[in-house]
N, C-alpha and C positions, 0 to 999 in steps of 0.2 A: 074266857076260854078262846074266843075268836082272836084276841090279841096274842095269846100263846101260840096258836096255830100259825098266825102270820109270822111270828118270830122264827118258828121252826122252818116254815117255807123259805124265809129269807136266809136262814142258816144253811139250808140245803143248796140254795142257789149259789151262795158264796163258796161253798165247798166244791160244787161242780166247776165253778169258774176257776178256782185255785188249781184243781186237778187238771183241768184242761190246759192251764197255762204251763204246767210243769214240763212237758215235752219241748215247748218253745224255749223255756229257760235253759234246759239241758242243751238244746241245739245251739242257743245263743252262746253258752259257755264254751262249748266245743269249738264253735266258730271263732270265738275270741282267741282261744288257744292256738287255733290253726293260723290266724292272722299274725300271731307273734313269730311264727316260723319255728324251726327246730332249735332245740337246746344244743349249742355248739360246745362239745367237750373236746378240748385239745389234749393229745397225749404225746409227750416227748419221752421216748423210751429207747431201750437198747434191743434191737432185733438182730444185730450182728456185732462182732467184736468180742471182747473177753467175756462179757456176761450176756452175750446174745441168746444163749439157750434159756437162761433164766427169764429174760425179757419176753421171749417167744412163749414160754410156758404161762407167764402171767397174762399175756394177751389172750391166750386160749381161755383162761378163767374169766377174764373180762367179757369176752365174746359169748361164753356160755350163759352168763347171767343176762346179758342184753338180749340174746336169743329167747331166753325164758320169758322176758317181759315184752317181747315183740318190738324191741328197740323204741319203746314209748314209755314215758312217765307222765302221769296226770294229763293224758291226752296229747302230749307233745312228743314229736320224734326226737330221739337222742341221736344227733349226728356226730359221730366220732371222726375227728381230723387227726390223723396219727402220722408221725414222721420218725424214722429211724435215726437216732443220733450216733449210731455205730460205736457206742461206748467211748465217745470222744468228747472231752470236756468243752472244747471250743464249739464243736458242732451242736452240742446240747444247748448251749447258750443262744446260738443263732436260731435254732429251732424254736426255742421259747419265745424269742422276739417275733419270729414269723407268725407263730400261732396267735400271739396277743395283738400284734399291730396290723398284720395283714388279714388273718382269718377271723380276728375279733371274737375269739372264743369267750364263752361265759365263765368257763372253769379251765384251769391249766393243770392237767394231770402229769405225773412224772413217774419215771422208772426206778432204777436201782443204783445209780452212781452217787455216792455221798458228795464227792467233790463238786459235781455239777449241780446237785440239789442245793448246796450251800450258796452258790452264786445265783442260781435262779430264784431262790426264795427272796433274796434282796431285791431283785428286779420285780418280782410279783408284788411285793409289798409296796414298792414305789408306784407301780401301775395300778394298785388296788384291785388286783385280780385274785380270786381264791386259788390257792396253790395247794394241790392235794397229792401226796405221795401214794401211789397205788402199787409200787414195787418195793424193793428191799434196800433202799437208801437208809441204812441204819444209824449213821453217825449222830451222836447226841445233839450236835449243834444245829441240826435241821429243825428241831423243835425247841431247843433251849439256847438262850432265853426265849420265852414264848413271844410270838408275833401275832398280829391280828388275822392275817390272811392265810397262814401256813398250817397245814394239818398233815399228819401221817397216819394212815389207816392200817398199817401192816405190823411193823415192830421196830424197836430201837435197840442198838447195841447195848448189851448188858441185861436186857429184859429177860432173856432166857439163861444167860451165863451166870447170873447171880444165884438163882435157885439150883443150877447144876453144881456150882461151887459148894454150896451147902450139902447137897445130896452126896457129892463125892466123899466128903468127910464123914457125914453122919450115917449114911446108908451103905456106902461101898467100903468104908474103912480105910481109905487112902490117907496117908499121913505126909508123904513127900511127893511132890509133883513137879513137872517141868512144863513150862509154856513154850510153844513153838509156833512160828509163823513168819510170813514175809513182813518186811519192815515198811509198812504203810498204815495210815490211820484206820482203814477199815478192818485191818487185822489186829493192830496193837490195842485198839479200843475194846475189842471182844476179849483179848487175852488179859488185859488189865482188870476188867470187870470180874472175870472168873478168879484171877489171882487174889484180888482183894477179899472176895467173899469166902474163898477157900481158907485163907489165912485168918480171917475174922472168926471162922468156925473152929479154928484150932490147928489147921494144917500148916505146912511150910512149902513155899515155892522155892525149890533149891536152885533152879536155873530158869532163865528166860533166854531162849535161843532164837535169834532173828537172822534173816538173810535178805538179800536184795530181791525186790519183787521181780518175778520172771525167772528166777533161778530154777533150773531143772535138776541139777545134780545135788541132791540133799545128803548124800553119803557123808561128806565131811561134817555136816551139822549133826547128823545122828551119832557120829563118832565122838562128839563132845558130851554125850549124855552121861551123867553120873550113874554108875551101875546100881546104886541102892535106891533109885526112885521107884515109886509104886506105879506111876502112870504119867501119861503125857496128855495135856490139853492142847490140841493144835487147832488153828483155824487156817484153812487154805481156800483161796478163791479160784474159780475156773475149773472146768471138768478135767482138763489134761493135767493140771498141777495136782489136783486131788488124787487122781489115779497114780500119778508119779510118787506122791508122798506115801500112799498105802503100799505101792509096789516095793519101794525101797525099805520101808518099815518091815515088811514080811521077808524080803530077801535077806536082810541082815539078822533075821531070827529074833527080833526084839520081843515078839509075842511069846515065843518059846522061853525067853529069858524072864518072863513074868512081868514085863513092862506093858501095862494095859493102855488102852486108848479111851478117853472120856472126852467127848467132843461136841462141836457144833453140828447141826443136822446135815450140812452139806457133805460131810465125810461119810455118811451112812445112808445115802438115798437108795431106795429100792431100785429105781430105774437106772441108776448109774453104777455106783461102786459095788453094791450087792450083786447086781447083774454080772459084773466083771469078776469079782473075787469070791463070791459065794460063801461056802462054809469056812473059808479062811478068816472071815470077819466075825464069826460067832463070839458073842460075849461083849462086843463093843457097845458102849453106852453113849447116848447122845441126847441133847435137848432139842425139841422141835415144836412147831406149831401144828404139825400134821403127822398122821400115821395112816398108811394105806388101808389097813384093816380096822381102824378105829370104829367101833360099833355105834354109829349114830344114823338115824334115818337120813339126815342131810348128806352125810358122806356117801352112803349107799346110793342115794339118788343121783348125786353129782357124778359119781364114778360111772354109773350106767349111762348118763347123758354124755360124759366125756368119750367113752368108747363108741357110743352110737354115732357121734359126730366125727371123731378123729381116728377111729379104728384102734387096733391093738399093737400097731408097730412100735408105739412108745407108751410106756406105762403112765397111768395117772400118777400125779405127784403133788408135793406140797406147794410148789409155786403156782400150779393151776388153782389149788384151793385158796391160796392167798389172793390171787387175782379175782376169783369169784367173790370172795368175802368183801374185798375192798370196793368192787363195783356195786355190789348189793348195798353196802353201807351208803355209798355216794348217792345212789338212786333213791334209797329210802329217805335220805335227807331232802332231796329234791321234791319227792312226793309230799313230804310234810308241809311244804310251802306251795303245794298245788302247781308245781312246775314253774313258778314265777322266779326264775333264776336272775332276772333283771334286778330284783330287789336283793342286792348283795348282802345287806345287813341281816335280812331275814334268813338268807341261806347260811350265813356264817353261824347264826344262832341255832339253826336247825342241825348243822353239823355237830355242834357242841351238845345237843340234846338227844341225838339219835342213839338208839341201842338196837342191835340185831342179834339173832342167834347165828353163831358161826358154824362152819362145817365141822370143826373139832373143838369149838369153844362154847362154853355155856352161854356166854354173851360177849359182845364186842361193843365198846363205846370209846369215847376219848376223854382224856383228863383236861385240866385247866390249861395245859400247855398245848393242847391240840394233838397229843400223841395217844395212840391206841392203848386200851386196857384190854387184855385178853388172857385166856388160859394157855399154859405151856405144858408139854408132855415130856416126861422122861421115858426114853425108849431103850430097848436092848435088842441087838441082833440075835435072834434065836432061830432054831429049826423047828417049825410047828406044822404038823400035818404034812410033813415031807417037803415043806417049802422054807427056804431061808428068807427071813423078813424081819422088819422092826415090830417088836411087841411092846405095848405100853405098860410100863411098870407103875407109874404114878402120874396123876394130874396135878399140876401146880396152878391153883385157880387165880384168875384175875391179877396177873402180874402187871406192875407199873414200870415205867421208865425210871432208871436210877437217877439220883440227884445230879445236878450239874457238876461236871468235873470227874465223875466216877469212871468214865471210860477214856480219860486222857492220861496215857502212860507218861510218867515223868521223863523229861528229856526228849519227848517225841513231838512236842508242839501240839497244834490243834488239828 
């Protein structure tokens, strides 16, 4: 009996000592994290230039997530070192080198220019620095063939265009379509992916009409349209060019002639074209990663926080949501390794194993190539409750990047 009591007393003493030591361990761990200094996240992005508005929107989303977590992950400050590459390929490369070699960032984040991303990924692989696309650099070769240090947390060309091609044939009943856009890889890749899937589903692409990038007078190209086509799939980059395309499409009365638009989300953004053209856009179909009124708790909460921080001068939009999701994914991976970004191998493994709930996606993860897997939405411009806006018609779950070569239009190189 006495021996049992002694053991119980010893057990209590050990328990008390263990509990007493916990605050010291917690303090010691926090102190160790503090001594490591901040996590240096470099971001090489477009805040001015052709896609400057896209880059600015994505930055807003990045910042909203960092605000939410107090700019700290696993007890370490996340220090963002960001430079504007002005949508210039050469400047983007210089910025990447500065971030890696001068600022010594742990992670190199990037924006939306595919051309620059292709060059920088080679540099990042050489320097053995994790390279993570947080913006909309969608070219397939950013992640194909796969490389060790390169990840894209947003989307790849063809990822939404393939399901839209099927939808156009199977649900909308289109049989003859025309692909239209400027003649550069970011456009032709999306056009070619759509064309292949539309024809695979049973439809026919009767024309592909391309023009020099930067061309503003599209009337001669619209004049080439075959009158018996059902619809156009266009991709147009840049806010001014998008408004110009839609303006000339409407001026020429193509909508009244029954030639529909079935398009990439940039053409039907609530904050841009719908704000400009309103009811003239009713019926236009698009594929997107986001819809303003998509009913999820995450979307509602982010929208409220967006307006609280930035005001209502500019509408909440998909680029902000993409920026938020990509930063959330990145920080979740960092948290999984307790903030120890110096252990590059562990961080790369965490990126491949991370899964989060997206603003408008049931889940977001990456495939074996380091490219995002996520839901896409088929939307239609409708007038609902007196407001012209995008309404979700169908959710296409867990879309993957198409196989290599699927977005390389013949004769257009890489």
